[in-house]
C-alpha positions as CSV (number, residue, x, y, z in Angstrom):
1,M,-17.7,18.9,14.5
2,K,-15.0,18.9,11.8
3,R,-12.2,19.2,14.2
4,L,-13.6,16.3,16.3
5,A,-14.0,14.2,13.2
6,L,-10.4,14.9,12.1
7,T,-9.1,14.2,15.6
8,C,-11.0,10.9,15.9
9,G,-9.8,9.9,12.4
10,I,-6.1,10.5,13.2
11,A,-6.5,8.8,16.6
12,L,-8.0,5.7,15.0
13,L,-5.2,5.6,12.4
14,A,-2.6,5.7,15.3
15,A,-4.5,2.9,17.1
16,I,-4.6,0.7,14.0
17,W,-1.0,1.3,12.9
18,L,0.7,1.2,16.3
19,G,-1.5,-1.5,18.0
20,P,-1.5,-5.3,17.8
21,L,-3.6,-5.5,14.5
22,L,-0.4,-4.9,12.5
23,G,2.0,-6.0,15.2
24,A,1.4,-9.1,17.3
25,W,-1.5,-10.2,15.2
26,R,0.0,-9.3,11.8
27,D,-0.1,-13.0,10.6
28,S,-3.9,-13.0,11.0
29,F,-5.9,-12.2,7.9
30,A,-8.9,-11.2,10.0
31,A,-6.8,-8.8,12.1
32,G,-5.5,-7.3,8.8
33,M,-9.0,-7.0,7.5
34,V,-10.0,-5.0,10.7
35,A,-7.1,-2.7,10.0
36,H,-8.1,-2.4,6.4
37,M,-11.7,-1.6,7.1
38,G,-10.7,0.7,9.9
39,V,-8.6,2.8,7.6
40,V,-10.7,3.0,4.4
41,A,-14.2,2.9,5.9
42,V,-13.9,4.7,9.3
43,A,-10.7,6.7,9.6
44,A,-10.7,8.0,5.9
45,P,-14.3,9.4,6.0
46,L,-13.6,11.0,9.4
47,V,-10.5,12.7,8.1
48,A,-12.3,13.7,4.9
49,I,-15.1,15.3,6.9
50,G,-12.6,17.1,9.1
51,L,-10.5,18.5,6.2
52,P,-11.2,22.1,5.1
53,A,-13.5,22.3,2.1
54,R,-10.7,23.6,-0.1
55,L,-8.6,20.5,0.7
56,R,-11.4,18.0,0.1
57,A,-11.6,18.8,-3.6
58,L,-10.8,21.6,-6.0
59,P,-13.7,23.9,-7.0
60,S,-13.5,22.5,-10.5
61,T,-13.6,18.9,-9.5
62,P,-15.1,16.8,-12.3
63,V,-18.4,15.3,-11.5
64,A,-17.1,11.8,-12.5
65,L,-14.1,12.0,-10.2
66,P,-15.8,10.1,-7.3
67,V,-16.7,7.3,-9.6
68,L,-13.2,7.2,-10.9
69,A,-12.0,7.1,-7.3
70,S,-14.2,4.1,-6.6
71,F,-12.5,2.2,-9.5
72,V,-9.1,3.2,-8.2
73,E,-10.1,1.8,-4.8
74,L,-11.4,-1.4,-6.4
75,I,-8.0,-2.0,-8.0
76,A,-6.1,-1.2,-4.8
77,V,-8.3,-3.4,-2.6
78,W,-8.5,-6.4,-4.9
79,G,-4.8,-6.1,-5.7
80,W,-3.6,-6.1,-2.1
81,H,-5.8,-9.1,-1.4
82,A,-4.2,-11.2,-4.1
83,P,-2.4,-14.1,-2.2
84,V,1.0,-13.0,-3.3
85,M,0.5,-9.4,-2.1
86,R,-1.0,-10.6,1.2
87,T,2.0,-12.8,1.7
88,A,4.3,-9.9,1.1
89,A,2.4,-7.6,3.5
90,E,2.7,-10.3,6.2
91,A,6.4,-10.9,5.6
92,S,7.7,-7.4,5.2
93,M,7.1,-4.2,7.2
94,A,7.9,-2.1,4.2
95,A,5.2,-3.9,2.3
96,T,2.8,-3.4,5.2
97,V,3.5,0.4,5.1
98,A,3.0,0.5,1.4
99,E,-0.3,-1.4,1.8
100,Q,-1.6,0.9,4.5
101,A,-0.5,4.0,2.7
102,T,-2.4,2.8,-0.4
103,F,-5.5,2.1,1.6
104,L,-5.4,5.5,3.2
105,T,-4.8,7.3,-0.1
106,V,-7.6,5.6,-2.0
107,G,-9.9,6.0,1.0
108,L,-9.3,9.7,1.3
109,L,-9.6,10.1,-2.5
110,L,-13.0,8.4,-2.5
111,W,-14.5,10.0,0.6
112,S,-13.2,13.5,0.0
113,T,-14.4,13.7,-3.6
114,S,-17.8,12.1,-2.7
115,F,-18.3,14.6,0.1
116,A,-16.9,17.6,-1.9
117,A,-20.3,19.3,-2.5
118,P,-23.1,17.4,-0.7
119,R,-25.7,20.0,-1.7
120,E,-24.7,20.3,-5.4
121,P,-27.1,17.9,-7.2
122,R,-24.8,16.3,-9.7
123,Q,-21.8,16.1,-7.4
124,A,-23.8,14.6,-4.6
125,L,-25.4,12.0,-6.8
126,A,-22.1,11.1,-8.3
127,G,-20.7,10.7,-4.8
128,A,-23.6,8.5,-3.7
129,F,-23.2,6.4,-6.8
130,A,-19.5,6.0,-6.2
131,L,-20.1,4.9,-2.6
132,L,-22.7,2.4,-3.8
133,L,-20.2,0.9,-6.4
134,T,-17.6,0.6,-3.6
135,S,-20.1,-1.2,-1.4
136,I,-20.9,-3.6,-4.2
137,H,-17.2,-4.6,-4.9
138,M,-16.4,-4.7,-1.1
139,T,-19.4,-7.0,-0.5
140,L,-18.5,-9.2,-3.4
141,L,-14.9,-9.6,-2.3
142,G,-15.9,-10.2,1.3
143,A,-18.4,-12.9,0.2
144,L,-15.8,-14.6,-2.0
145,L,-13.4,-14.8,0.9
146,A,-16.0,-15.9,3.4
147,L,-17.4,-18.6,1.1
148,S,-14.2,-19.9,-0.4
149,P,-13.9,-23.7,0.2
150,R,-10.1,-23.4,0.8
151,S,-7.7,-21.0,2.4
152,L,-6.1,-18.6,0.0
153,Y,-3.5,-17.3,2.5
154,G,-1.5,-20.2,3.7
155,E,-2.0,-22.9,6.3
156,G,-1.6,-23.5,10.0
157,E,-3.0,-21.6,13.0
158,V,-3.0,-17.9,13.8
159,T,-3.9,-15.8,16.8
160,C,-6.5,-13.2,16.3
161,F,-7.9,-11.1,19.1
162,G,-6.4,-13.6,21.5
163,I,-8.3,-16.5,19.8
164,V,-6.5,-19.3,17.9
165,L,-8.0,-19.9,14.5
166,D,-7.0,-22.2,11.6
167,A,-6.2,-20.5,8.3
168,G,-9.7,-21.3,6.9
169,Q,-11.6,-19.8,9.8
170,D,-9.3,-16.8,9.9
171,Q,-10.1,-16.1,6.2
172,Q,-13.8,-16.6,6.7
173,L,-13.9,-14.2,9.6
174,G,-12.0,-11.6,7.6
175,G,-14.4,-12.1,4.7
176,V,-17.4,-11.6,6.9
177,I,-15.8,-8.4,8.4
178,M,-15.3,-7.0,4.9
179,L,-18.8,-8.0,3.8
180,L,-20.5,-6.4,6.7
181,V,-18.5,-3.2,6.8
182,G,-18.5,-2.8,3.0
183,A,-22.2,-3.4,2.8
184,L,-23.1,-1.0,5.7
185,V,-20.6,1.9,5.8
186,Y,-20.5,2.8,2.1
187,V,-24.3,2.5,1.7
188,A,-24.8,4.7,4.7
189,G,-22.4,7.3,3.2
190,G,-24.4,7.3,0.0
191,L,-27.7,7.6,1.8
192,W,-26.3,10.5,3.8
193,L,-25.5,12.3,0.6
194,V,-28.9,11.7,-0.8
195,A,-30.5,12.9,2.5
196,R,-28.4,16.1,2.4
197,L,-29.5,16.7,-1.2
198,L,-33.2,16.2,-0.4
199,E,-32.9,18.8,2.5
200,G,-32.3,21.6,0.0
201,P,-34.6,22.9,-2.7
202,A,-35.5,20.6,-5.6
203,P,-32.6,20.5,-8.0
204,K,-33.9,22.3,-11.1
205,I,-31.3,20.6,-13.3
206,L,-33.2,17.4,-13.0
207,F,-36.3,18.9,-14.5
208,R,-34.8,20.6,-17.5
209,K,-36.4,19.7,-20.8
């Protein structure tokens, strides 16, 4: 199972980075959002699941580390979606590489620390809380992009998935993609952690006086 998850995660990264999302369609914000969500919300958790336990987190991993990782991801995601940073990523392959490396790094940090000890009560609850926080800020940014009355990322038409869109439509589609994926995947990850925790014996630490 772990080997399959790791293989699928790496294969997905290859498809995202070597395919048209960051190639022929790199001018499309929506295509870039598919690449972004594919890296942080699909490939990163698959790779994190596939990593050996000793590589997901140190035995002495602080309980608060998943929450800290969520805030690091917030800064990275919102930063790379600032108009000036988006323009740089479209114009320069070096900036695109830096962007994608950042997304993969923060994604692995969040998912690996959240999944570090799914049956340890405090660690699992911290991971679930971190994933919920990430869902909230992803959903908020997606909603802001989808509902913005003007395009934040230039003008003119772009081609996305073979469809020609104007800049406003392209941004709205990208915002909806982030909103849906951010709302579903991270909440699902948090619920999985809670479910794993409930499978074991009742955590005595919660009942201490």
